[in-house]
Backbone as CSV, one residue per row, in Angstrom:
resi,resn,N_x,N_y,N_z,CA_x,CA_y,CA_z,C_x,C_y,C_z
1,MET,-55.808,222.281,76.496,-54.917,222.483,77.990,-55.818,221.585,78.661
2,LYS,-56.905,221.939,78.680,-58.006,221.255,79.435,-58.001,219.597,79.430
3,HIS,-57.837,218.984,78.041,-57.738,217.686,77.929,-56.760,217.100,78.519
4,VAL,-55.153,217.822,78.417,-54.357,217.674,78.601,-54.560,217.550,80.178
5,LEU,-54.686,218.305,81.284,-55.243,218.372,82.453,-56.141,217.072,82.783
6,LEU,-56.952,216.846,82.035,-58.120,215.976,82.545,-57.208,214.541,82.068
7,LEU,-56.510,214.628,81.529,-55.819,213.219,80.900,-55.017,213.257,81.979
8,ILE,-54.246,214.207,82.763,-53.223,214.155,83.802,-54.091,213.594,85.221
9,LEU,-55.508,214.278,85.242,-56.176,213.695,86.473,-56.248,212.233,86.418
10,LEU,-56.993,211.518,85.170,-57.236,210.311,85.119,-56.025,209.810,85.229
11,ILE,-54.892,209.692,85.020,-53.865,208.592,85.074,-53.474,208.848,86.275
12,SER,-53.550,209.913,87.684,-53.214,209.987,88.749,-54.268,208.941,89.235
13,LEU,-55.704,209.462,89.060,-56.540,208.766,89.770,-56.426,207.024,89.667
14,ALA,-56.198,206.515,88.248,-55.644,205.227,88.036,-54.638,205.168,89.018
15,THR,-53.431,205.858,88.935,-52.630,204.904,89.649,-52.886,205.227,91.137
16,SER,-53.683,205.946,91.674,-54.029,205.678,92.951,-55.127,204.763,93.421
17,LEU,-55.568,204.325,92.590,-56.490,202.980,92.548,-55.855,201.759,92.558
18,ALA,-54.586,201.623,91.577,-53.864,200.624,91.479,-52.955,200.418,92.657
19,ALA,-52.594,201.580,93.334,-51.886,201.660,94.576,-52.237,200.720,95.447
20,THR,-53.560,200.762,95.970,-54.435,200.159,96.954,-55.264,199.102,96.022
21,ASP,-54.871,198.377,95.346,-55.416,197.092,95.022,-55.610,195.962,95.859
22,MET,-56.864,195.095,95.880,-56.918,194.507,97.082,-56.671,193.385,96.714
23,THR,-55.821,192.259,97.288,-55.431,191.182,97.026,-55.813,190.190,98.357
24,GLY,-55.810,188.678,97.786,-56.073,187.693,98.515,-55.605,186.659,98.410
25,PHE,-55.734,185.108,99.273,-55.536,183.951,98.935,-56.172,182.913,99.847
26,ARG,-56.178,181.709,99.129,-57.027,181.090,100.280,-56.057,179.966,100.004
27,TYR,-55.933,179.028,101.569,-54.767,178.294,102.000,-55.699,177.303,102.893
28,GLY,-55.005,175.860,103.244,-55.539,175.101,104.098,-54.007,174.118,104.272
29,MET,-54.428,173.884,105.984,-53.329,172.904,106.268,-53.689,171.783,106.550
30,VAL,-53.578,170.501,105.863,-54.161,169.273,106.511,-52.976,168.753,107.316
31,LYS,-53.470,167.536,107.997,-52.939,166.510,108.929,-53.068,165.195,108.703
32,GLN,-51.997,164.666,108.332,-51.955,162.798,107.925,-51.682,162.347,109.383
33,SER,-52.417,161.570,109.851,-52.303,160.970,111.096,-50.887,159.790,111.310
34,VAL,-50.085,159.863,112.315,-49.175,158.827,112.286,-49.404,157.567,112.652
35,ASP,-51.019,157.679,112.934,-51.650,156.170,113.817,-52.527,155.360,112.401
36,ASP,-53.084,156.546,111.347,-53.588,156.288,110.351,-53.448,157.001,109.159
37,GLU,-52.755,156.661,108.102,-52.259,157.303,107.209,-53.410,157.685,106.359
38,ASP,-54.949,156.897,106.481,-55.839,157.430,105.791,-56.413,158.477,106.460
39,GLU,-56.153,158.328,107.350,-56.716,159.546,108.319,-55.998,161.480,107.732
40,ILE,-57.241,161.972,107.143,-56.923,163.497,106.744,-57.840,164.511,107.277
41,THR,-56.906,165.174,108.346,-58.013,166.261,109.152,-57.425,167.576,108.909
42,ILE,-58.314,168.661,108.855,-58.011,170.055,109.178,-57.296,170.375,110.234
43,VAL,-56.197,170.912,110.288,-55.222,171.603,110.886,-55.881,173.159,111.379
44,GLU,-55.915,173.357,112.583,-56.449,174.969,113.549,-55.078,174.519,114.135
45,ASP,-55.429,175.817,114.983,-53.991,176.292,115.722,-54.456,175.432,117.153
46,THR,-55.701,175.238,117.340,-56.343,174.412,118.274,-56.165,172.683,118.489
47,THR,-55.505,172.373,116.824,-54.958,171.038,116.539,-54.130,170.059,117.241
48,GLN,-54.353,169.047,118.213,-53.519,168.513,118.812,-52.375,167.399,118.024
49,LEU,-51.420,167.901,117.920,-50.595,166.948,117.047,-49.610,165.737,117.744
50,LYS,-49.428,164.961,116.988,-48.588,163.584,117.152,-46.889,163.973,116.776
51,ILE,-46.144,163.400,117.451,-44.631,163.535,116.810,-44.944,162.354,116.001
52,GLY,-44.966,162.296,114.555,-44.889,161.303,113.302,-46.042,161.826,112.603
53,ASP,-47.039,162.937,113.125,-47.850,163.310,112.053,-47.133,164.156,110.942
54,ARG,-47.926,163.957,109.669,-47.441,164.625,109.274,-48.419,165.715,108.365
55,VAL,-47.822,167.189,108.288,-48.942,168.219,107.831,-48.284,168.589,106.308
56,ARG,-49.663,169.231,105.383,-49.204,170.163,104.396,-49.763,171.057,104.083
57,LEU,-49.349,172.238,103.654,-49.812,173.268,103.461,-50.623,173.234,101.929
58,ASN,-51.872,173.843,101.325,-52.315,173.728,100.164,-52.520,175.399,100.062
59,VAL,-52.072,176.031,98.662,-52.659,177.532,99.048,-52.797,178.103,97.548
60,GLU,-53.791,179.099,97.442,-54.258,179.378,96.045,-54.103,180.980,96.219
61,PHE,-53.468,181.360,95.321,-53.599,183.122,95.112,-53.338,183.491,93.520
62,PRO,-53.242,184.877,93.623,-54.050,185.628,92.318,-52.597,185.163,91.347
63,ASN,-53.263,185.128,90.499,-51.913,185.146,89.095,-51.615,186.683,88.840
64,GLY,-50.415,186.643,89.100,-49.702,187.813,89.181,-49.132,188.162,90.311
65,ASP,-49.494,187.683,91.491,-49.401,187.996,92.499,-47.543,187.353,93.091
66,PHE,-47.044,188.082,93.821,-45.700,187.445,94.298,-46.696,186.452,95.984
67,PHE,-45.921,185.246,96.243,-46.249,184.619,97.248,-45.191,184.121,98.012
68,TYR,-45.226,183.864,99.061,-44.295,183.742,100.241,-44.914,182.577,101.467
69,ALA,-44.199,181.555,101.301,-44.306,180.953,102.670,-43.250,180.633,103.651
70,ILE,-43.566,181.363,104.576,-42.237,180.743,105.750,-42.662,180.165,106.749
71,SER,-41.650,179.255,107.677,-41.850,178.949,108.819,-40.555,179.201,109.240
72,TYR,-40.875,179.223,110.752,-40.147,179.660,111.682,-40.171,179.781,113.123
73,ASN,-39.428,179.403,113.888,-39.592,179.196,115.446,-38.334,179.932,116.517
74,ALA,-38.055,179.655,117.416,-37.172,180.275,118.244,-36.031,180.112,117.810
75,ASN,-35.354,179.261,116.770,-34.335,178.995,116.480,-33.973,179.430,114.918
76,ARG,-34.479,178.948,114.394,-34.342,179.159,112.968,-35.901,179.188,111.983
77,ALA,-35.389,180.047,110.810,-36.613,180.747,109.868,-36.061,179.687,108.703
78,SER,-36.849,179.686,107.685,-36.858,179.277,106.409,-38.111,179.574,105.517
79,LEU,-37.635,179.962,104.310,-38.522,180.543,103.190,-39.006,179.379,102.188
80,MET,-39.860,178.499,102.571,-40.090,177.353,102.196,-40.738,177.222,100.954
81,TYR,-41.403,178.499,100.608,-41.850,178.599,99.302,-41.584,180.367,98.628
82,SER,-41.465,180.499,97.476,-41.487,181.948,97.150,-41.603,181.827,95.529
83,SER,-42.960,182.599,94.971,-43.331,182.321,93.559,-43.817,183.930,93.173
84,HIS,-43.411,184.077,91.495,-43.896,184.960,91.300,-44.764,184.463,90.264
85,SER,-46.319,184.256,90.388,-47.238,183.338,90.021,-47.162,183.762,88.132
86,GLN,-46.641,185.006,87.703,-46.730,184.911,86.404,-45.545,184.294,85.791
87,ASP,-44.537,183.839,86.694,-43.401,182.854,86.155,-43.876,181.585,85.745
88,ASN,-44.957,181.154,85.927,-45.559,180.120,85.698,-46.588,180.054,84.276
89,GLN,-46.309,181.456,83.386,-47.114,181.586,82.463,-48.384,180.605,82.398
90,ALA,-48.903,180.650,83.453,-50.387,180.140,83.601,-51.605,181.361,82.700
91,GLU,-52.825,180.809,82.369,-54.007,181.578,81.924,-54.539,181.902,82.720
92,ALA,-54.903,180.985,84.010,-56.097,180.993,84.786,-55.558,182.169,85.567
93,ASP,-57.022,182.570,86.271,-56.869,184.187,87.224,-56.133,183.476,88.348
94,SER,-55.880,182.647,88.881,-55.386,181.975,90.237,-54.481,180.614,90.302
95,ILE,-53.360,180.530,90.910,-52.521,179.399,90.971,-52.814,178.709,92.255
96,PHE,-52.797,177.495,91.824,-52.792,176.500,92.989,-51.792,175.721,93.236
97,THR,-50.971,175.451,94.110,-50.249,175.021,94.712,-50.218,174.054,95.830
98,THR,-49.693,172.961,96.114,-49.217,172.384,97.387,-48.049,171.973,97.805
99,LEU,-47.707,172.278,99.168,-46.035,172.058,99.308,-45.927,170.594,99.757
100,PRO,-44.984,170.326,100.235,-44.593,168.892,100.382,-44.993,168.592,101.817
101,TRP,-44.910,167.507,102.125,-45.641,166.762,103.168,-44.047,167.240,104.491
102,ILE,-44.687,168.011,105.572,-43.815,168.063,106.712,-43.767,166.911,107.698
103,GLU,-42.792,166.020,107.852,-43.096,165.634,109.323,-42.923,165.892,110.672
104,ILE,-43.609,166.108,111.651,-43.510,166.677,112.794,-42.459,165.954,113.784
105,ASN,-41.847,166.326,114.018,-40.474,165.920,114.579,-40.008,166.975,115.864
106,ASP,-38.907,166.762,116.609,-38.299,167.136,117.783,-37.790,168.759,116.964
107,MET,-37.491,168.642,115.778,-37.002,170.006,115.298,-38.113,171.144,114.816
108,ASN,-39.158,170.561,114.679,-40.089,171.633,113.987,-41.373,171.654,115.218
109,ILE,-41.116,171.358,116.076,-42.776,170.938,116.913,-43.308,172.368,117.245
110,GLN,-42.196,173.283,117.338,-42.436,174.723,117.670,-43.158,175.566,116.582
111,ASP,-43.057,175.103,115.120,-42.883,175.953,114.013,-44.425,176.678,113.932
112,ARG,-43.956,178.127,113.198,-45.061,178.696,112.823,-44.577,179.040,111.252
113,TYR,-46.192,179.317,110.652,-46.040,179.261,109.472,-46.548,180.905,109.179
114,VAL,-46.137,181.526,108.236,-46.454,182.998,107.849,-46.665,182.720,106.073
115,LEU,-48.261,183.035,105.408,-47.956,182.792,104.090,-48.511,184.315,104.019
116,MET,-48.121,184.575,102.512,-48.157,186.061,102.376,-48.333,186.197,100.520
117,SER,-49.324,186.870,100.543,-49.513,187.375,98.817,-49.361,188.640,98.766
118,SER,-48.045,189.030,97.877,-48.286,190.672,97.914,-48.102,190.863,96.146
119,ARG,-48.988,192.258,96.054,-48.945,192.938,94.726,-47.788,192.940,94.082
120,THR,-46.638,193.511,95.005,-45.213,193.384,94.402,-44.539,192.403,95.009
121,SER,-42.941,192.407,94.508,-42.053,191.738,95.198,-41.462,192.278,96.794
122,GLN,-41.435,191.238,97.601,-40.685,191.622,98.798,-39.978,191.619,98.959
123,THR,-39.000,192.574,98.165,-37.412,192.282,98.109,-36.708,192.551,99.325
124,LYS,-36.899,193.159,100.342,-36.298,192.923,101.484,-36.358,191.734,102.238
125,LEU,-37.398,191.141,102.098,-37.437,189.893,102.917,-36.981,188.618,102.323
126,VAL,-36.791,188.852,100.776,-35.932,187.568,99.943,-34.697,188.048,100.137
127,GLU,-34.100,189.286,100.496,-33.038,189.565,100.249,-32.039,189.103,102.100
128,LEU,-32.832,189.257,102.965,-32.901,188.646,104.321,-32.455,187.613,104.345
129,PHE,-33.522,186.589,103.975,-33.026,185.121,103.799,-31.721,184.940,102.763
130,GLN,-31.599,185.323,101.744,-30.572,185.116,101.437,-29.118,185.138,101.849
131,GLN,-29.052,186.490,102.532,-28.139,186.392,103.907,-27.884,185.697,104.989
132,TYR,-29.080,185.477,105.678,-29.153,184.587,106.462,-28.715,183.180,105.604
133,GLN,-29.117,182.626,104.760,-28.356,181.604,104.284,-27.133,181.285,103.988
134,SER,-26.250,182.034,103.980,-25.070,182.478,103.506,-24.158,182.687,104.790
135,VAL,-24.370,182.432,106.217,-23.670,182.841,107.022,-23.859,181.694,108.139
136,SER,-23.324,182.107,109.143,-23.441,181.040,110.759,-22.797,181.694,111.470
137,GLY,-22.956,181.046,112.621,-22.959,181.668,113.924,-23.792,182.974,114.455
138,LYS,-22.810,183.729,115.239,-23.528,185.033,115.469,-23.986,185.762,115.057
139,VAL,-23.501,185.586,113.529,-24.140,186.593,112.032,-25.304,185.985,111.505
140,LYS,-25.510,184.798,111.514,-27.001,184.373,111.255,-27.585,184.528,112.235
141,ASP,-27.476,184.498,113.727,-28.708,184.803,114.421,-28.699,186.091,114.350
142,LYS,-28.200,187.005,114.010,-28.043,188.377,113.846,-29.528,188.606,112.512
143,PHE,-29.147,188.002,111.500,-30.070,187.989,110.313,-31.694,187.076,110.536
144,PHE,-31.440,186.306,111.552,-32.462,185.268,111.909,-33.885,186.708,112.870
145,ARG,-32.914,187.424,113.630,-33.767,188.440,114.699,-34.542,189.487,113.672
146,LYS,-33.463,189.561,112.709,-33.873,190.915,111.421,-35.347,190.569,110.751
147,ILE,-35.088,189.027,110.540,-36.406,188.571,109.614,-37.534,188.425,110.286
148,ILE,-37.285,188.001,111.453,-38.442,187.850,112.396,-39.339,189.344,112.814
149,ALA,-38.404,190.169,113.066,-38.587,191.416,112.988,-39.414,192.015,112.034
150,HIS,-38.712,191.842,110.659,-39.504,192.154,109.228,-40.903,191.587,109.434
151,LEU,-41.020,190.185,109.537,-41.930,189.338,109.491,-43.012,190.139,110.421
152,ASP,-43.052,190.414,111.772,-43.793,190.863,112.268,-44.243,192.728,112.317
153,ASP,-43.348,192.868,111.344,-43.715,194.435,110.871,-44.442,194.593,109.915
154,ILE,-44.424,193.337,108.907,-45.738,193.404,107.729,-46.778,192.702,108.444
155,ARG,-46.931,191.656,109.326,-47.837,190.879,110.160,-48.935,191.910,110.411
156,THR,-48.165,192.827,111.327,-49.168,193.810,112.331,-49.052,195.227,111.364
157,GLY,-48.873,195.371,109.968,-49.232,196.405,109.657,-48.376,197.607,110.008
158,ARG,-47.378,197.361,110.402,-46.239,198.419,110.793,-45.305,199.042,109.461
159,GLU,-45.569,198.078,108.609,-44.340,197.669,106.818,-45.364,198.511,106.377
160,TYR,-46.874,198.327,106.258,-47.589,199.030,105.337,-48.868,199.836,106.057
161,PRO,-48.581,200.864,106.754,-49.343,201.289,107.578,-50.502,201.865,106.966
162,GLU,-50.391,202.461,105.671,-51.488,202.903,104.652,-52.709,201.957,104.265
163,TYR,-52.099,200.626,104.423,-53.010,199.435,103.770,-53.601,198.718,104.855
164,LYS,-54.736,198.418,104.634,-55.843,197.486,105.150,-55.606,196.389,105.101
165,GLN,-55.673,195.558,106.167,-55.473,194.166,106.450,-57.021,193.418,107.110
166,MET,-57.343,192.576,106.173,-58.550,192.033,106.510,-58.319,190.838,107.563
167,PRO,-59.220,190.240,108.334,-58.897,188.984,109.331,-59.250,188.042,108.305
168,VAL,-58.582,186.879,108.949,-59.022,185.639,108.526,-60.084,184.884,108.229
169,ILE,-60.402,184.634,107.334,-62.206,183.783,107.547,-61.909,182.302,106.853
170,ARG,-62.807,181.371,107.921,-62.739,180.091,107.704,-64.061,180.036,106.659
171,LEU,-63.782,179.073,105.556,-64.670,178.873,104.690,-65.635,178.362,104.944
172,GLU,-66.738,178.395,104.781,-68.286,177.492,105.124,-68.229,176.324,104.188
173,ARG,-67.507,176.058,103.399,-67.254,174.821,103.084,-65.626,174.849,102.187
174,PRO,-64.979,173.577,102.635,-63.710,173.504,101.927,-63.409,173.785,100.405
175,VAL,-62.472,174.126,99.416,-62.787,173.675,98.469,-61.183,173.122,97.835
176,ILE,-61.366,172.581,97.030,-60.320,171.601,96.092,-60.056,172.504,95.224
177,GLY,-59.017,173.100,94.893,-58.207,173.297,93.635,-58.967,174.353,93.180
178,GLY,-59.756,174.937,93.710,-61.048,176.087,93.214,-62.380,175.722,93.100
179,VAL,-62.193,174.357,93.679,-63.822,173.790,93.128,-64.331,173.715,94.324
180,THR,-65.814,174.170,94.695,-66.482,174.129,96.258,-66.728,172.687,96.232
181,PHE,-66.472,172.302,97.472,-66.793,170.937,98.018,-68.538,171.345,98.296
182,ARG,-69.409,170.526,97.968,-70.609,170.392,98.161,-71.201,169.335,99.276
183,GLY,-72.009,169.781,100.224,-72.517,168.536,100.799,-71.910,169.111,102.370
184,LYS,-72.067,168.179,103.623,-71.550,168.511,104.673,-70.131,168.919,105.091
185,MET,-69.850,169.432,106.187,-68.467,169.296,106.979,-67.735,167.644,107.393
186,ASN,-69.003,166.846,107.606,-68.220,165.494,107.797,-67.717,164.439,106.808
187,PHE,-66.914,165.024,105.743,-66.792,163.961,105.196,-65.011,164.275,105.255
188,VAL,-64.522,162.951,104.423,-63.287,162.603,104.587,-62.388,163.242,103.573
189,LEU,-61.563,164.243,104.235,-61.155,165.847,103.337,-59.856,164.747,102.754
190,VAL,-59.866,165.610,101.303,-58.646,165.389,100.380,-57.322,165.953,100.608
191,GLU,-56.178,165.438,100.309,-55.048,166.546,100.371,-54.908,167.999,99.982
192,GLN,-55.466,167.924,99.019,-55.700,169.331,98.535,-56.670,170.436,99.117
193,SER,-56.911,170.090,100.393,-58.004,171.110,100.633,-57.756,172.243,101.082
194,LEU,-58.458,173.404,100.792,-58.215,174.809,101.033,-59.460,174.997,102.069
195,THR,-59.043,175.643,103.091,-60.071,176.003,104.325,-60.532,177.196,104.680
196,HIS,-59.225,178.101,104.523,-59.550,179.656,104.900,-59.062,180.374,103.900
197,SER,-59.179,181.643,104.148,-59.182,183.351,103.049,-58.835,184.235,103.833
198,CYS,-57.974,184.760,103.051,-57.176,186.202,103.425,-57.179,187.005,102.651
199,SER,-56.961,188.378,103.281,-57.235,189.657,101.947,-56.836,190.485,102.439
200,GLY,-56.293,191.856,101.918,-55.982,192.907,102.193,-55.598,193.660,101.155
201,GLU,-55.516,194.908,101.518,-54.499,196.103,100.345,-53.177,195.782,100.104
202,GLU,-53.058,195.352,98.924,-51.569,195.326,98.380,-50.781,194.198,99.183
203,VAL,-51.181,193.681,100.157,-50.552,192.456,101.325,-51.583,192.239,101.740
204,ALA,-51.828,190.757,101.517,-52.476,189.731,102.689,-51.436,188.939,103.177
205,VAL,-51.545,188.854,104.513,-50.810,187.905,105.573,-51.529,187.066,106.437
206,ALA,-51.346,185.620,106.624,-51.966,184.840,107.631,-50.872,183.961,107.904
207,GLU,-50.987,183.633,109.260,-50.138,182.935,110.560,-50.982,181.842,111.444
208,ILE,-50.048,180.527,111.082,-50.849,179.262,111.333,-49.528,179.249,112.669
209,HIS,-50.269,179.079,113.384,-49.687,178.486,114.935,-49.731,177.076,115.317
210,LEU,-49.200,176.323,115.399,-49.354,174.599,115.294,-49.121,174.965,117.250
211,LYS,-49.810,174.003,117.311,-50.050,173.574,118.958,-49.012,172.335,119.134
212,GLU,-48.002,172.739,120.600,-47.108,171.717,120.583,-47.670,169.920,120.517
213,PRO,-46.935,169.231,119.737,-47.737,168.095,119.685,-47.289,166.928,121.016
214,GLU,-47.931,166.191,121.137,-48.037,165.120,121.951,-46.848,164.266,121.962
215,THR,-46.003,163.808,122.723,-45.143,163.039,122.633,-44.966,162.004,122.863
216,GLY,-46.189,161.363,123.585,-46.356,159.946,123.960,-46.710,159.027,122.881
217,GLN,-47.498,157.990,123.278,-47.757,156.971,122.314,-49.682,157.152,122.382
């Protein structure tokens, strides 16, 4: 009987620890200048963009996590990327991926980007996007508001109040596909740079706010 109780206790402890697994990811957004396509720079919230500049997201997340990249503004939302890394059948501990270049134009000048790595599937979020994409008019506006509210609940911790979110950290040195860059910061960045890290219990969330770009020449 004692062995049975001990086994139950160990299973309960293991379940409790698994329920608060830490997760995290690294990411970077880089900009290609409209004035010089060879000019690649790190994008921060304060980075001044121009119409015609191109930006790109690079992410590296744990193998086994569910990862999501969402863009939104006052009028629309888009699930840019959704992946369960185990689907990739990769043997590595982490998965690196880079999203397509996005040209800054009048339609996306106020976009915000939410990046999320989760130990479990964000089923509600995916279902909201599926419903949002299948309707139009006022019904679409309704689901848009639901998506933004749900993202806000996740980002602020209201959706998972029992889990702790860590602040986003800027890496001392950028990395490329898991390889640490050596040397000073004043190098020419390559397109695959990762510059920030984010971690949390069960869910890790980072948000990028782009500064409204200049429209002049």
